[in-house]
N, C-alpha and C positions, 0 to 999 in steps of 0.2 A: 449671360446674366440669368440667374435662377429667380423665378417669381412664384408666388403662391396664388392659386386659383381656387374658386369654388365651382364644383361640378354643375350646380344649378344655373350658373351664369356662363357656362362654357360654350364655345362655338360648336363643338360636336353635339348636336341636338339630342342624341340618345342619352347622354350623360345627365340630362336634366331630370331624369327619372329617379336619380339617387341623390343623396346629399352627403358629400364628402369633400375633404380638402385634397388639393393636387399641387404638385410642384412641376414647373415646366420651364424650358428655356425660351426666352423672348423670341417670338417669331416662328417657333417650331410648332408642329401639330402633334407631338408626343408629350405625354405627361407621366410622371411617377405618382402612383396613387397608393396611399396607405391601405394595406390589406390587414384589417384587424382580425383578431381571433374570432372565428365563428362567421365572418362575412363570406358570402358565397357568390357575389355578383361579378367578381373579376376572376377569370380563369388564367392559369399559366399554361400556355400551349406548348405542345411537343413539336420540335422541328420535323420529326420523322413520321408522324402519323396524325390522323384526324379522328376525333370522336364523332362518328356518323350518327350516333343517337341524338346528338344536338340538332343536326340538320333534319332528322326525321321528325323531331318535335316541332321545328319551324313549319315543316310541310303540313303536319297534322293540324297545327293551330290555324294555318291559312285555310285549309279545307273546311275546318269547323266554323270559322268566323266569317270569312270573306266569301260568302255564297253569292253575292251580287256581282262583285267586280272581278274576282279571280276564277270563277267557275268557267269551264270550257263551254264555248258556244259553237262547237263544231256542227256543221250541217251535213257535209258530204265529204267523201274521201277525195284526196288530191289525185288526179289521174297519174298513172305510172309511178306512184310513190312506193318506195321500198324502205325497209328497215333492217338493221343488223339485229339478229337474234343473239343476244349476249351470252346465252347459255350454250348454244351450238356453234356459233360463229357463222351461221348461214345468213345470206342476204335474202330476205323473203318479201313478197308483196305485202303492203300494209293492209291490214283489216281494221276492225274497230279496236285496236290495241291502245293501251296507255303507253306512251313512249317519252323518251328524253331526247332533246335536240342538243347538238354541240355547236357552239360558236367559237371560232378560233382563227388565228392568223396562219394561213396556209404556208407561206414562204415561197420563194421563187423556185425551189427544186422539188416541190411536192408534185407527184404525178397523179393523174386521175385513175381510179380503179373501177370505173363503171362497167357494168355488164359482167361482173364476177359473181359466181354462185356462192362464194363464201369469202371471208376476209383472209388475207395471207397470214402466215405465222409471224413474220417479222413486221410489226406495226410501228409507226412513229409513236414516240412516248406519250404524246398528248392524247392520241386516240386510244392507245392501250389503257392509259389511266382513266379515261372517260368511260370505257367499258367496265372497269373495276368500280367506279363510282356508281354507275347505273345499277349494278348488281347489289352493291352495299346498301343502296337506298330502297331496295325491294322492287326495282323495275327490271324488265326483261329486254325491252327493245330500245334501240338507240338509232337516231337519224344523224348521219354524217354525210355531207354533200358529196365528198370525193368517192364514197362507196355507193351511195343511194341514188345518185343522178347519173344516168348513162350518158356521158359526154359525146358518145359516137352518134347518137340519134337526136337530131335537131328537134323533132317533135317532143321527145321526152324532156329535153332541156327547156324548151319554150314553155311547155305546160307547167313545169314546176317553178320556173322563174316568175311566171305570172301569178302564181299562188304561193309565193314565199311567205306572204302574210299568214296564210292558213297553216303552213307547216310549222312556223314558230309559235303562233298564237294557240294552236291546238295541242302543242306539246304540254305535258304535265309539268315539265321543268326544262329549263335551258341551262346547260353547263357553259359558263363563259371562261375560257382560258386566257386570263388577263396578264399572266406572267410570261416572260420570254417574247421572242420575236418570230418564232415559227413553230411548226408542228412537232419538232424534235425536243422541245423544252420539257414537256410534261406538265402535270398538275402538281405543284409543290405540296408535299405532305401525303401524297397518295402512293407513288411508286418510288423510283430511285432518287427523285429530286427532293432534297430537303428544303424546309423553309428556313427563313432567318431565325436566329436564336431570339427567344423571347426574354428580354432583359428583366432581371429582378435582383434584388439585394436585400440584405437584412442588416439593420442598424440597431444593436442591442435587442430589444424585444419587438421592434417594429419591422414589419415586412413591407418593402416597397416594390411594386410591380409596374412595369411599363404598360401604358394604354395601347401601345403600338400606334403606327401612323393611322390617321383617319382614312378608312377605305375609300371615301369619296375623293380625297386628294390623290391617293395612290392610283385609283382607276382613271381619273381624269388625265393623269400624266403618262399612262402606260401606252405601249405600242398598239395594243388592241383598239384603243379609243381613236387612234389616228386613221384607222383603215375604213374605207368606204363600205365594203361588204358587211363588216361587223356592226356598222352603225344601225342599219335597219334590223339586224338580228337582235340587238339589245332592246330596241324600242318595241318590236312586235311581240316579244315574249311576255307571258303573263307572270311567270315565276323565274327568277334568275339566281343562279348559284355561281358566284364569282370567285375564282381561285387566284389569289395574289401570292407574292413571295412571303407574306407575313401571316395571313389568315384567310378564312373564308367569309365572304360577305353575301347576304341574302337580301333580295328585294322583290316584292310582288306589288300588286296594285294597292295593297292595304298596309304594308309595314316593311321596315328594313331592320336587319339585325346583324351583329358581328359575332364571330366565334369567340372573341376574347371577353365579351360581356354577357352576363346572364341577367338580363334586365326583366322587370315585371311587365312583360309584353301585354298581357291581358288588361292590366290596369292602365296602360298607356293608350288604349283604344277609346274611341268615342262610344256613346251609348248604343248605337246601332251595331257596333262591333265590325264595321266594314273597313275602317282604316284607323291609323294613329291620330291622336289629337294634334291640332295645328301646332302646338308648342314644340312637338318633336319632329315636325316635318321641315323639309327644305323649301321654303317659299310655297309655290303652288304645286310642287311635286312631293311625293312621299320621300324620296331620297335623291338619287342622281338621275333617275330615268323619269320621263313623263308618264302619266297614266294613259296608256294607249298611245295612239299617234297624236292626240291633241283633244282639247275640250271644245274646239270650235272649228268651223271650216277654214277660216283664214290662217289657222296654224299650219296649214300645208306649206305656206311660204316660209315659216320659221324652220320647219323640217328640211326644206330644200336648202335654205341658207346654211344650216348646220352641216348638212351632207356635202355641200359644195366645198367645204373646207377640208374634207377627208382626202386620203391618198389612195390611188389605184395602181396596182402593178400593170394591168392592161388598160390603157386609156379607153379602149372601145367598150369597156364594161360600165361606162358612166351612167347609162340609162338602166341597164339590167340590174345593177346593184341597188337601185332605189325603187324598183317596180313593186316590191312588197308594200312599202309605205304608201306609194301612190294608189295601189289597189285598195288598201285599207281605207283611205279617204273616199275612194270610189264606191266601195261596197258597204261601208258603214253608214251611219245616219246622215253624213254630210253630202254624199252623192257628188263628190268633186271629181270630174273626169279631167283628162289631160290630153294634150297633143304633143308627142315627143318630149314629154317632161314639163311642158308649160301648162299650168292648171287653168281650168275655166272657173274663175272665181264667181261667187254668188253676188247678187245685187246687194249693195251696202244698205244699211238702215236709213242713211240720209236720203232725202228726197232729191230726185234728179231734176235739176233746173233746166230751163230752156237753153238749148245750145246756142252759141254765138252766131253760127252761120247755117245756111242751107235748109234748115227745117225748123218748124215751130213745134214739133211734137216733143213731148216729154216722156215718151214710152221707153221702157227698157226692153232690150232683147238679149237673149242669153249669149250671143256671140260677143257682146261687149265684155263678158267675163274673160274671154281669151285675150281681148285687147288689154285689159288690166294686168293679166298674167304676163304679158309681153313687156310690161314697164319695169323690168329689172335693170340693175346697174352692176357692172363689174367693179369689185373693190380696187382692182389694179388693171392696167392694160395687160393683155395676155395674148399668146398665140392661139390660133384656131385649133380645135380638136377635129381631126379629119373624120368624115363620115357623118357628121351631125350638122344641122342647119345653124346659120349665124344668128337667127332670131330666137333660138332656144339657148338657155343657159348651158345645156349639154354640149353646145358647140364651142365652148371656151374653157380654158384651164384654170382661170382665176375664180376665187369665191365670189358669190353674188349676193346682192342685197335688194330688197324692196323697201320703199318708204312706207312701211305698213301703217304707221300712225296717221298718215295723210291719205291713204288709199280710199278710205270710206267717204271722203268728200271730193273725190276726183270726178269731175264732170266730163262727159263725152258726147260727141255728136251721134245721136242714134242712127244716122244714115251711114256711118262707117260700117263696112262689111268686110268679111274675111272668107275666102274660098280656099279649098284644099286641093292640091294637085296630087294625083295618084301616079304610081310608077308606070302605068300604061298610057299616061298622057291625059286621062280624063280629069275634069275639074268638077268638084262637087261642092255644094253649099253646106251651110251649118247643119240644116235638118238632115240632109243625106249622111253627113259625117256621123251625127248622133245615132241615126237609124242603123248604120253599119258599124258602129263603134267596135264591138267585140271582134267581128270578122276582120276589120282593118288592122287591129292590133295583132291578132293571131297570124294573119297571112303576110304581115309586113308589106302591105300594099301601099302604104303612104310613102310619098316621096318627101324630099326635104324642102319642097317649095310650098309657100302659101301666097295668096294674092290678096293684098290689102287695098281697099278702095277708101280714100280719105282725102282731106285737105292736105296739101303739101306746099312747101316753100323751097325754092332753090337757094342754097347757101354757098358762100365762097370762103374757102379755107384760107386763113392768113398765116398759120404757123403756130408753133408752141409758144406758150407764154414765156416771158423773159425770166421769170423767177422759178418756174416749175415745169419740167418736161413731161409731167403726167397730165397736163392740161393743154387744151388746144383753143385757139381763138378763131372765130368765124364772123362773117358779115351776113346779116339777114336783112334783105331789102324791105323797106316800108312802102306802103301804097302811096302813090302820088296824091297830094292834097291832104296829107295828114296835118294835124295841128298839135303843137306842143302843149305842155301842161298849162302854160301861161296864156294859151289861146291864140298864139301867133302861128301862122301857116308855115309848115316846113317846106323847104325847097324840094322839088321833085328829085328823086335819086338819093334821099336820105336813108340811112340804115342803122340797125341796132348792132352793137358790138357785143358778141356772146362768147362766154368762156365755158367750155364743157370738158368733161373727162372722157376720152375715147375708150371703147372696149378693147380695141385691137392694138397690137404692137406693130402692125404693118405701117410702113411709111405713108403718111398722108401728105400729098403735095397740092399746091394751089391749083394745078391743072386737072385735078381729080373732080369728076362730076359727082356732086353730093346733093342729096335731097333730104329735107327734114319732113318726116311724117308727123302730123299733128295728132298725138295720141289722146290728149285730154288736157284739162286745165283746172285750176282752182279759182273760185270766185273771190273777188276782193272782200276783205273783212273777215275771212275765215281764220281760225286760230292757227292752223298749220298751213301756211301759204307758200306753195312752191311754184305758183305761176303755171306756165305752159310746159307740158311734157312733150318733148320732141325726140323721135327716133331718127337718128342720122343713118342714111344708107348711101352706099357708094358703088359705082360700077367699076370693077377691076378687070373687065374684059370678058368675064364668064357669067355675067348677071349681077343683079343688085345684091349686096350683102350689107348686113347691119355692121356699123362701125362704132355706134355710141347710142346711149339713151341718157338724157339729162334734162334738167329743168331750166327754163328761163325764169329764174327766181324773182319773186315779187319784192326783193330788195332793190335798191337803186341800180339802174343800168345806164351805161353810156350810150348816147345817141349822137350820131354825126350827121351834119347837114352838108349837102353838095354845095360847093362854092366854086363854080367854074370847073376847072380840071382838078381841083383839090377838094378835100373834105376838111371841114373845121368842126371841132367838138362843140356841139350846141349846148349840151348840158347833161345833167344826170336826172333821170326820171324813174318813178316807180314803174315796174313792168306792167302793172294792170292798166296804166295809162296808154300803153301801146299794144295791149294784148290782141285786140281784134284788127290791128292795122298792119300785120305782116302782108307782104305781097304774096299771094297764094293762088293755087289752082287745084281743082279736083282731079285726082289721077288714080289709076290702078297700078300698083307696084307688084311685080313678080319678085318675090324675095326668097333667096336660098340660104 
């Protein structure tokens, strides 16, 4: 069904800068737009070549107007960094050169070329085309990981992985090869790879030209977007030039633009000229990428959640492929450090209330930030990722989520403590970890073990729920002498019936020793009430491993009362009525 649209009311926000009629198919993101005589804002693109003067104009406008957000903040050179000299083909040590970086999907058959003095004659199409683009835009130097990181030397690799944020953020431009599935595809419109034909037609004296697909939709669906390594490369870059099968898309921290549209970009900016007006932006972002890694420290959780959905060819790269983003949060204004991928979150703005047990102090200590970082949940049960700890999201293959909206009101016992075990067997406290933070990360001295001291409850597994094999049921014993909500005393041996989602796909049997670590709780009456947060750990014979994190929600829960050798359902009670009545003990758990 063909429908008529107005550009000023269209979903593609850039079209709001012009006023014209459009024809489109219901549900599609392409439009036919009337190109009147004398109008110049819609270009008909050639499948075989790109007008690089258009891109040069975008870059010049960014340099002129976006002096605050898009200017390079480089402080020092990255150790061991090399660049391709696109004029000579030599691979040279990086000096204070302006350079372009390449972000692409390597593919399974691409080999590393590190430790070469120059690039080979026969290059994969994407790299060959990127060299051509670099030169056409007036640059000389290009950074490509396969040529510029010597994979044979661990020190070289580690140094650059830890500073991937600097490599991409300091580049004047990042070429993103969003078309194709590997390095042999090329950049459409640059070399041998042609772009899709730009549809247009003429009806009598009226010319109709296709708007092409919206680049945001195309990029969100492409193979490049699904990959883990390219996720941080797109986010860390200040200026991005994205090559699709239809057109070139540009986005920096201040604006976005498409090759097919010649929009009044200057007029679309706010008075300070640092970015587009809100009417033309995509929510809180300029276009499809966030401005930097985030606008607040807690956005580190959002970045990890997004990253955990991406795919890796080598599962062991799960931490390496996000170190650039983690370091950007660490080195930037937020100062968020991490332990094997788990961030130390800052104290929330909400006041810490008196904990329910053990201490009357209301003080905050930074190690509690790691405790909150540990409160992630897997979206689905998944297998373990070998080589990584069970308490870190890196140790599992499923995407993860934090209940971010409720984390700010999470209450914790300030006496909870976490120690870190090194590979040489030494155990260090939080202060020692922070004092040696950089050395520990560079030397890979950290083991996969942490030691958590906290309130714990022994739980008994009952089996999967009858209606869903993604959820498990368990018994949590209540203290003797508890009272029900109506004031009557419960029989000794009563318990809470708890339903939780396991992190693991391993078989959990009733004879398995399981312990619930009390991570935090929400006070009654709060808007987002999730009750008690419990991390379930189990001993599979080689030490305690995490198998779940979930909440004893403050919705109604079943309570069963001991009646001789049987249990009878006593009733359904709000969880806050029994929050402090779990049978518990203070323990130190060595968790791997």
